[in-house]
C-alpha positions, 0 to 999 in steps of 0.5 A: 290786630293784623289783617283779618278774613271772614269766611261766611258759610254754614257749619255745625259749630261745636263751640258757639259764640257766647252771648251771640245776638242774631238781630244785631251786627257786632264787631267784638272780642271773644268774651264781648268785653269790647264791642261795637253794635249796630242795632236794627233800631238805628242805635249804635252802641260802643261798650267796654267792660273790665273784669277781675281776672286775678282769679280765673274761674274754673269750669262750672264757676261763675264768670269773672266779676265786672269791675267797670263798664263804659257805654256810649249809645247814639240814636238816629233821633240825635241823642247821645248817652255816655255812661261809666259804672264802677262795681263793688265786690258783689257786682253792685254799682258803687259809682256811676256817671252819665252824660246825655244830650238830646236833639234840641240841645239839652245836656245833662251830667248825672253822678251817683257816689255813695248813694248821693245823686248829683245832677247838672243840667244845661237846658235849651231854654238857656237855664242851668240847674245843679242838684245834690242831695236836698239842695238845688241851684238854678241860674236863668238866662234872664239873670235870676239865681235861685238857691234851695237848701233842705239844710243849713245855708252858709255864705262866706266871703274872704273880705267883702260880701255885698248883697244888692237887690231891690228887695231882700226877703229873709224868712 
């Protein structure tokens, strides 16, 4: 990009800006596939979208199909959310991942692949939780570890496996 200039004034624009939002302040490219948006709520949004430009649509045809979207949203309250989505040929989300933080220190990573949601949470109470399908692993700051499995659970060790506890319950 070279130097830019804007001349603000009234005009009877014959070719209006597509997807124009008069309530937000935006810095963007022509098709809004890259944009930085300042919203009246105090949110800041950074977004980029990749379109399939292998076939340029003719007039009257639907626009090029979305392939990926990356989005970052920051709020005045101190939250942050980063999302990445990949779309299939029908423009349905095929895979996605989201990282979010809040103002009290919680962090969450959420991933969707092949209709399976996987989540890892680092919580401000110093616990860590990981889930996938019907399984859940919880590790607490106090040293407790809980494993929940809706199916089989296999423990495998290369050489030695030691299980040491005051009480072992096997149901």
